FIKOLTI-497336 format. One line per field, with one value per residue (C-alpha): residue number from 1; z negated, y, x. Coordinates in steps of 0.2 Angstrom, whole numbers, plus 5000, padded with zeros to 4 digits. Example, Ala and Ser with C-alpha at 12.3 -4.5 7.8 and 13.67 -1.06 7.14 Angstrom:
REM FIKOLTI-497336
num	(1;2);
zz	(4961;4964);
yy	(4978;4995);
xx	(5062;5068);
***
This chain:
REM FIKOLTI-497336
num	(1;2;3;4;5;6;7;8;9;10;11;12;13;14;15;16;17;18;19;20;21;22;23;24;25;26;27;28;29;30;31;32;33;34;35;36;37;38;39;40;41;42;43;44;45;46;47;48;49;50;51;52;53;54;55;56;57;58;59;60;61;62;63;64;65;66;67;68;69;70;71;72;73;74;75;76;77;78;79;80;81;82;83;84;85;86;87;88;89;90;91;92;93;94;95;96;97;98;99;100;101;102;103;104;105;106;107;108;109;110;111;112;113;114;115;116;117;118;119;120;121;122;123;124;125;126;127;128;129;130;131;132;133;134;135;136;137;138;139;140;141;142;143;144;145;146;147;148;149;150;151;152;153;154;155;156;157;158;159;160;161;162;163;164;165;166;167;168;169;170;171;172;173;174;175;176;177;178;179;180;181;182;183;184;185;186;187;188;189;190;191;192;193;194;195;196;197;198;199;200;201;202;203;204;205;206;207;208;209;210;211;212;213;214;215;216;217;218;219;220;221;222;223;224;225;226;227;228;229;230;231;232;233;234;235;236;237;238;239;240;241;242;243;244;245;246;247;248;249;250;251;252;253;254;255;256;257;258;259;260;261;262;263;264;265;266;267;268;269;270;271;272;273;274;275;276;277;278;279;280;281;282;283;284;285;286;287;288;289;290;291;292;293;294;295;296;297;298;299;300;301;302;303;304;305;306;307);
zz	(4997;4995;4995;5013;5019;5010;5017;5035;5031;5024;5040;5052;5043;5043;5062;5064;5054;5065;5081;5075;5071;5088;5096;5087;5091;5109;5110;5102;5114;5129;5122;5121;5138;5146;5137;5144;5162;5173;5187;5197;5196;5204;5204;5185;5183;5194;5184;5168;5174;5180;5162;5153;5164;5160;5141;5141;5150;5138;5124;5130;5133;5116;5108;5118;5112;5094;5095;5101;5088;5075;5081;5081;5063;5057;5064;5055;5039;5040;5042;5028;5015;5013;5000;4983;4972;4958;4956;4948;4934;4932;4913;4917;4926;4909;4905;4898;4910;4907;4897;4879;4877;4858;4844;4856;4848;4855;4865;4866;4884;4890;4902;4920;4927;4941;4928;4937;4944;4962;4962;4955;4967;4985;4995;5013;5024;5034;5019;5016;5034;5034;5019;5025;5042;5034;5022;5029;5041;5059;5059;5063;5079;5083;5077;5083;5073;5058;5059;5059;5045;5035;5032;5023;5013;4996;4989;4973;4960;4945;4931;4914;4923;4933;4939;4957;4962;4974;4991;5005;5017;5013;5010;4994;5001;4999;5004;4990;4985;4984;4974;4962;4960;4957;4943;4936;4935;4927;4914;4910;4908;4895;4886;4884;4878;4865;4859;4857;4846;4856;4867;4878;4895;4912;4929;4943;4961;4973;4990;4997;5015;5029;5047;5061;5063;5044;5045;5059;5049;5034;5043;5046;5027;5021;5029;5019;5029;5045;5059;5054;5037;5026;5020;5038;5033;5017;5007;4999;4986;4977;4958;4952;4939;4936;4930;4919;4914;4896;4892;4875;4861;4845;4850;4848;4862;4874;4885;4904;4904;4893;4902;4918;4912;4905;4922;4930;4917;4921;4940;4939;4930;4945;4958;4949;4950;4969;4968;4977;4985;4978;4983;4971;4981;4974;4985;4982;4964;4965;4966;4983;4981;4994;4988;4995;4999;4986;4981;4988;4980;4968;4977;4974;4959;4967;4950;4944;4938;4948;4940);
yy	(5120;5105;5087;5084;5100;5096;5078;5085;5099;5085;5074;5088;5094;5075;5074;5091;5084;5068;5078;5088;5073;5065;5081;5082;5064;5067;5083;5073;5059;5072;5080;5063;5058;5074;5074;5056;5062;5065;5078;5067;5053;5059;5041;5040;5057;5053;5036;5046;5059;5045;5036;5053;5055;5038;5040;5057;5050;5036;5046;5059;5045;5038;5055;5057;5041;5043;5061;5054;5041;5053;5065;5051;5045;5063;5063;5047;5053;5069;5060;5048;5060;5076;5088;5079;5093;5080;5075;5090;5088;5069;5067;5049;5058;5062;5050;5050;5054;5037;5021;5023;5012;5011;5002;4990;4976;4958;4953;4936;4930;4913;4904;4902;4885;4888;4893;4909;4923;4920;4901;4904;4917;4913;4912;4913;4928;4917;4915;4934;4937;4924;4932;4949;4945;4939;4953;4967;4981;4982;4989;5008;5011;5027;5040;5029;5014;5024;5032;5014;5008;5023;5015;5000;5009;5015;5028;5024;5036;5036;5029;5021;5004;5009;5023;5027;5032;5046;5037;5040;5025;5021;5030;5028;5016;4998;4988;4985;4968;4973;4988;4978;4966;4980;4987;4969;4966;4982;4981;4963;4969;4983;4971;4957;4969;4976;4958;4954;4969;4984;4996;5010;5005;5004;4995;5006;5004;5008;5004;5002;5003;5006;5011;5003;5019;5019;5001;5005;5019;5008;4994;5006;5006;4990;4973;4964;4975;4965;4971;4959;4966;4963;4980;4985;4978;4987;4971;4972;4982;4982;4982;4987;4976;4987;5002;5003;5019;5023;5034;5042;5042;5032;5014;5000;5001;4986;4981;4981;4963;4958;4969;4962;4944;4949;4956;4940;4930;4941;4940;4921;4919;4929;4918;4902;4907;4910;4929;4932;4927;4934;4936;4941;4953;4956;4970;4981;4975;4972;4959;4960;4955;4951;4950;4934;4933;4930;4912;4906;4889;4890;4885;4867;4866;4865;4863;4848;4834;4818;4801);
xx	(4980;4969;4976;4971;4980;4995;4995;4994;5007;5019;5017;5020;5036;5042;5038;5048;5063;5062;5062;5076;5087;5083;5087;5103;5108;5104;5115;5129;5127;5127;5143;5151;5146;5152;5169;5171;5168;5183;5181;5193;5180;5163;5155;5157;5150;5135;5132;5133;5121;5109;5111;5107;5092;5085;5089;5080;5064;5063;5065;5052;5040;5042;5040;5024;5017;5021;5014;4997;4997;5000;4987;4974;4980;4977;4960;4956;4963;4954;4938;4941;4948;4938;4942;4940;4933;4930;4948;4954;4940;4943;4946;4954;4968;4976;4991;5009;5022;5031;5029;5036;5051;5053;5044;5036;5025;5026;5011;5004;5002;4996;5009;5004;5002;5015;5028;5033;5023;5031;5027;5009;5004;5009;4993;4997;4994;4982;4971;4970;4966;4952;4944;4946;4938;4923;4919;4930;4928;4935;4953;4952;4960;4951;4938;4923;4929;4933;4915;4907;4918;4913;4896;4903;4917;4917;4929;4939;4944;4955;4944;4945;4948;4963;4974;4975;4993;4997;4994;5007;5003;4985;4968;4957;4943;4938;4923;4911;4917;4935;4930;4920;4935;4947;4936;4933;4952;4956;4942;4947;4965;4960;4948;4960;4973;4962;4957;4976;4980;4978;4987;4980;4986;4978;4984;4990;4984;4998;4990;4973;4965;4977;4975;4986;4996;5000;5005;5017;5024;5026;5035;5049;5052;5045;5049;5035;5022;5016;5005;4991;4989;4974;4975;4967;4950;4947;4947;4965;4974;4990;4993;5010;5018;5033;5024;5008;4999;5000;4985;4991;5004;5000;5003;5004;5016;5019;5034;5033;5037;5022;5010;5016;5013;4996;4991;4997;4986;4971;4974;4975;4958;4950;4959;4954;4935;4937;4936;4952;4968;4985;5003;5017;5027;5045;5051;5036;5034;5016;5002;4994;4976;4962;4944;4935;4917;4904;4901;4917;4923;4937;4954;4961;4973;4989;4998;4987;4997;4996;4995);
***
């Protein structure tokens, strides 16, 4: 079974489980209503029956809408994620199962101007969306828009610059500007780490391009996710700061906190050059990064001291 088939089977199973849960809840509600009815009160029984019919009708309508949306989502995903025969032979997929936690060597990191990562990286969603609208694709609401978007999207793979996580609510595509930014950040992270004493680590990509249907599914689990997400435009990716990929044993090993701050330093440099907008997301433990158009001016220094 290839990745595409596994993804589709997984979603089908989840839909079946959800349907089973809804069916169970409906039966419990029906049983409760029937037990509360009294044969001596026909008006109450009739009202209960009407209420049950209305509830059943609403549930059926919602289920039908969700089914249609899921079907369209599957078609888009099938179009965007054909079988990846190269993934199984990718030499860059090799890694350790977890980050070594012993014998870590302290890493020199330059302090950020904002003091904390959360204060330093707080670009508004409006800025992200403005940049995304300029260089991104049209959000994929159907097969036609997905087909048009395909001409402007580039697929990304795990490589020496970054590691692509198992994506559950996005597909591995970016517009060329965002793809180049991702490679540049990953390469700068590794080069800077080597220049400061070494350590064989890569950044981890946890989210890329999303469809409106995927955003809707994600909102049920992640409150940070919004309908107007820059991920819809193929211009945005998330880099984990809670986990980094250690490629091999042998060290020197680094702590997660030092690698997190180093990544923050690298991302700040690219933001300062006008390459991207960035948000530090606490709930999802990631840097949410949107590429800006080529030639964009550097943002104003909001941390500059005022005389």
